[in-house]
N, C-alpha and C positions, 0 to 999 in steps of 0.2 A: 257064508263069510259075511254078508251081507244082514243075514236075521240075525246073527251075532254082534255086528256094529248096530245094526237098530235097537235092539234089546239094550246094549250101553249107553245110547242115545237117550234112547225114553228114561234109563231108568237114573239118569243124568239131569232130563228135565224135572221129574217128579221130584229126585232129591232138592235142584233147586225152589223148587217150587212152596215144599216142607219148611226148607231153609227161609223162605222169605215169607211164609206164615210167622213163622215161629219170629223174627226177628220185625215182623210188623207190629205183632202181639207184645215183644216184649218192651217194643219204645209206647206203646199205648200204655201197658201197665207202668212204666217207669213214670208217664203221665199222670197215673191215677186214675186211666181212663179202664178199668178190670170190666165192663160189661161190654166194651170191643174189641178186650186184651183175648179175654178167657175163651171166646168160642175157636180163634185163629190157634192160639198156647192150644186147645184140647185137639183140634184136629189135627197139627203136627205130631203131637203126644199120640195119640190113637195111630199115626201110620208109622211110628217108632225112630221119629226125633229124640234121640235120648236125652240134649238140653231141652227141649218141650217137657220132658217127662222130669228132667230136676225141677225144672222152673216152677209147675204145674203142680209138683210134689210140695216144693217150699211154700206154695199158695195155702195149698188145705193145710200143711202144718201150721202154720205162721196166721190163717186167719185170713188172708189179704186176696179180697176178691171173690173168695168162696168162702162157705161153712167151713169151720174149723174140722178137720178130719184127718188124724192120726193116722189112722190104721188105710186110709187111699194113699195119704204119703207114703208110708211103709210101700206099700205096691208099684207107686210110680219107682220109686228110688231104687226098689229091687230090679225094675224092668230096664232102669239103665243102669244100673249095677250088673246086671249080669250082660250087658253089652259091651263091657270095657271101660264106664264112663264114669271117670275118677271125682266129680263131685257126685254123681250117683250111690257111689262106694262109699264114699266117707260121711253122705249123710243118712247112708242106711247103717253104717258104724255107731252114728251119732245116738241114734234110735232105740238101738238092741243095748247101746250104753246108758241111756238116760230110761227107758222101760217104757216108754212114750208109744203108744198105738203098736204096740208089740211086746212079749211077755221081755221082762230085763235079761237078758245073756251075754255076759261079759267075753266071752269065746267067741261067739257071733263078731260082737264090738271087735275085739282086736283082729278079727279074720279082715272083716273089710276096711279096717282102717289100715292093714298095712297092703292089700292093694291099692288102696288109695295113694298112701306114702312114697310105694316103691313109683308110682307116676307124678310125682311131684306136688303133690297137695301137703300146704305147709302144717294144714289143723291139724291133718290125722299124722305127718310125722310127729309132731307134737304128743297128742293124744296116743301112739303107740308108745313113744318112750318113758311118758308116765306110767303105762300098764306094765311095759316091760321091765321100769325099775320098781314097781310097789307087786310084780307076780299075779296082777288081777287080769283074770282070763287067759292068760300065756308065762309058760316059763317065766320065772324072773331069772334077767340075766341084765347087768349093770350096763356091762362093755356093750352090749346093743343097745339100750338105753341111748345111752352117752352118744353112739353115732346117730340114733334119730334127731337127735336134740339137736346135736353140729348142723347136721341136713337142714332143721327148719331154723336154728338161728344162720345160717348163712343166706338165709332168705328174709333175714329182717325180723323174724319175729320174736319180739323182747321176751316173752316169756320165755321161749328155749332157749333165747338168751341167757337167759338169770339162769336157766336149769343148770345151763353145759358152766355156765360159771361154775356154781355152786358143788358140782360134780369135778368140775378141775381141781376148786380149792379143798374139797374131802379126799379127794383119791377115790372118787365113784366109777368105776369104771373105763377110768384112765387114771394116768400116772399125775401122782398129786404135783399139781403147779397152783402154788395161790397167787403168782404173778398173772397168770393167764385166767386165772379164776379171777382175780378182780377185773381185768378186761373185758371178759366176757360180762361182768353183771354190769361194769363200768357202761357199756354199750347198752345194754339191758334200761339201764338208768337214763341214758339219754334220750332213748326209744318209747320216755312216757310209763315205764316199769317203777312204782312207787313200790315195791318190793322190792328191788333192786336197790333203790338208795338206801335203806337199813342196815341190809345184807352187807351191802359196799362197805359200811362204815365201821361191820363185825369186821371184817376182812381185813380194814387199813390199820385196825390197831393191834392185828396180830403182825405189822408186816415192818419193816425198816422205812424209813426216808428216801433211800434208795431203792428200794423195792418198789414203791408205790410209783418212782418218778419210771420206772423202766415201763410199768405197766400201761402208765398214762399215754405214755412214747408207742408205746403196742398197740393200743386204742387206736390212734391217731391211723398209723400204719392198716390196720386191719379195719377201719371204716373208710380211710382215701381209696383201697384197693377195693372196694367193694366186697369184701372178707376173703379176697384171695390170698392177701400177706397175712395172716394170724398167727402163726409157731415159729 
C-alpha cells in the first residue's frame, strides 16, 4: 500500500512539474520570448503533456518561435488527440481538412472534428455541421448538421448562429420558422457577422411587421438568457 501511495505521489509531483514547465513556457511565449519558451514547452510535450503538445504543434504550424513544419505539427496534434485532448483533435481535423502537412482527407477531418465537437470545441462543432450539411467526408444529414450549429451558436459563435438562422428560415434539418431564423441571424449580426446583415434583410423582406417585432423580442430573450430561452 505504501509503495502504491508513493507511486501516486511521485506521479503527481512529476505531473505538476510538467504543468509548471508548460505554464512557464506558455507565459514566455505570450511575451514573445520564444528562445526561453521553446525548450520548456518541448520538454513538457516530450513527457506527455497534451497542452504542451498542442501548443508546440501550433508553433510549428504557424512558424512562431520555430521553423514552420506542418508535418511536425500533424505529429504533435495526433499525439495529443490520441490522448483525448479536444484541441489536439480539432487541430488535427483542421489539417486533414485543409491538406496541410498531410494528405487531404475529409473523412479523417470529420472523424476528428466529431470527437472534438463532442468535447465542446465550438470551431469543431461548426465545421462538423458544415460537413454534415454538404455531405463532405461524412453522410449528408441536415438534421444532425443543425444540431451542431445549435450547440456552437449557444456558445456564441456568430458563424454558427448565421448557419442555424438560415437552416430555420429554409426549413433545412428543422421545421421552417422564419421568426426564429430571423432571431438567430439577428444575433449573428449583433456578434459582428457582416454576412448576417444582408441575410437578415433578405428574410425581413418576406416577413410582416408583426413577425419582425416578435423576432426582435425573441432575440432579446435569447441573448438576455445567455441562449437558455430561444424557443
